Phi, psi and omega in degrees: 000127182273176184300317180298318179296316178297318178297317181295317179297319179293320176305312181294322179296320178301316180290330175293318185280319187254337180086329179203157178292327178297317179293321176303313180297315182299317186276334185252339185081000177266132186300141183294346179300332180295330178290312179294328178295330178301321183277317188272333185215071184300121178216158180298321181298314180293322179299313181296318182301312184285321181296321179297318181294325183271007179058043180247149177266134178252120181251114178233146175289134179292144178266122178258121181280152181299131180096352177254158177234000000 
């Protein structure tokens, strides 16, 4: 599963659990912009922020840069 798919799945889970991004913000204290960012700008930072709040584990393969071990 790639980053975009994980962000999309988490976006859907937030709406299943909270019903709206506003309610997510109200109950977690994390700004609702992070939810829209999952959809509009999938990034590892946004994925981690929301997953952490929802007490979910995010499993991603580490990216090894060329020249590193």
